[in-house]
C-alpha angles and dihedrals in degrees: 000000000000122000093251093049091049091051094050092046091054092046092049092051089050092051094047093051091047095051091046088057089045092057089050090049093048090058090054096044107089105149145003094281094053089045093053104037105007124230095302092239098109117114114257093237090059091048089049091053089047090052092051092048091053094042091048102062129178084271089073093048101037115012103038094050085053090056090047088051091056101037104026130205094356091063091046092052093046102042096030111031106023097037091040092054089047092053092049091049092047094050093046094047100042111027100074099043092041092053092047094052092041091053091053095051094036091237119183097181141025094249089053090048092052093044092051095045093053097029091235129137088185093060091044092054093043093055091043090056095042089051087071086079084081085080087080090059092048087056091052092053094045092052094046093049092047091052091047092051090045090058094039093052090046093233120173105195109078090200088072089073088079090066091045089056090050092049095048092048094048092048099048096037092052100053094038091053091048103043105028121186094339089064098034097055094054096041089049092051093050089046090051091055090052089046091052091055092047092044092056091048091053095044093053094040090089100042091117089066088066099041105042142041123359095333135251098279093047089054091049092048090052089056095044127340088215090068091069098043123102088234129031115209090189094060125087095225110028104047100130144003091273092060097037101044116009099040095041093048091050091046090050091049092052098036092077088069092079115117096245093049114040090030088064089080088067088072091066118101097219144345093271089073095058097088095051090044093052096041091054092047095047095048093048092042092054090057092048095049090051089063086081087079085079087075090065093044090051093051092061096041108039112085097225143009112293129198113267096247093048102048098093097042089050092047091051093048092051100043109037139059122246098268094046091046090056093048093049093045091051087052090053090050089051090052091054100039094047091057092042089055091053093048093049094046091049093048093047091051090048092051090050102038105028104033107027098036093040092053092040109032121205123255129196092250100054102023099121095042093048093049089055090048090049092053090049091048091053092051095047092046090052092054088056089049087052093060090048091051092051090054093048091046093055089049092051092048089059100032111025112193111246091354094300136061086227090076091052089051095046094056090058101038094043090055090055099052092038088063096036101049095068100054093043096049093043091045090055103039110017110055092172091068107106130210091254093051095047090049090056090048093050091050090051092049092050096045094046091048088065100031099079091053090051093047090050089067089055101038110012095168098060107118100241098027090055088067094056092107084078112086089208090062090051091050091049092052091049097046094046092046092053093049092048090054093048093043091050091047092051091048091054096046116108113257093247092056092053091053 
């Protein structure tokens, strides 16, 4: 069988399985609640795999190895080790308590959870609107998938990637809108299994660099000594220990507060499932993060510098046979599509629950009819978002921000979890924090996320401000500012109010 025939056969099988699961999910999706969080009868191991698949996007498999390729060990330590430890800490600290509170208030989304916890429609609407920044991450995934398919199908005209973006969007949007969480959880879990197989293949593809000759790090040092240092002064994002370790750990800790990640715990039936859910996610996630080693392998095997977003597709094409290329590429597609599903599902639920129903509250007389209208509103709004994402994806294909669509995505996504981390953590662990105080903290987080970038235009040589091109620095400023406001407010509260 030719390479092209093998590719199309694999893609057809993937599409058929997905739509079979979609039909199953449609039969089980009867209302807004079952669309957003399913029927809570899915085994915790499957939910854990689904979480890992959505948390491990195509950025982990394609974009981040490209950054490791360019900036070496410092990027691996920052994006892999520091951020990975932050994510594990965030999941372990927040998942159980978040699910418990969410179950009590019957929350379907993170904005609804925040609005219920602080009894504030304003906060609920604010976080519903700010969640639209997830569009930037959808664009990242669409671009990465299009480039992967472009390489896999051995196309030669780069303009054809536009049609690949359209095809990917139409496919994923259609089955996510039809099947909801009941489809997404199972497709994610199957995708995670494929990703595990592919991840192990990629991790062990460079084993000879460790067992023969001068060794991987000696080869890297011969190319550029900066590639083997814990920090890389010549990079734009890993220049010092602050950027590599502290900022990435803090980002990892907060990144779990995205709607499609922390909200996954709401699919669990009860608290007894938390341990299995987290153990599955952490084990699978460790394998996925280790795929970033491919960036180091590629640096010593590719003949010349390659653009960040094209490193992994080029490495695969040069180092594997046709059948293995197809399997790995399907795994990369799974990594992207699984996260894309989660983002779309979260946004649709937010449109329905946190925008429509907040602006038009339910009443006893029209409850069922309005819930159906809310679900329809969410689906229609998501179609509109789809067209916006296609336009932005084409723009990023031609004009990638900072040399990689990943930077464009980070500016949007980092803003979201910078603002969201504070109210969730305070809502879980600091009951004395009032609605007024958390509102001030959220405002501070949002303002200080943008402030360093604005100050850079005025005083670009100030030591910390000069690093504001790094979204992790912006997130760190925002998170710390919010906590300082809340901490100061608690310190000034009368003793009786704290109790």
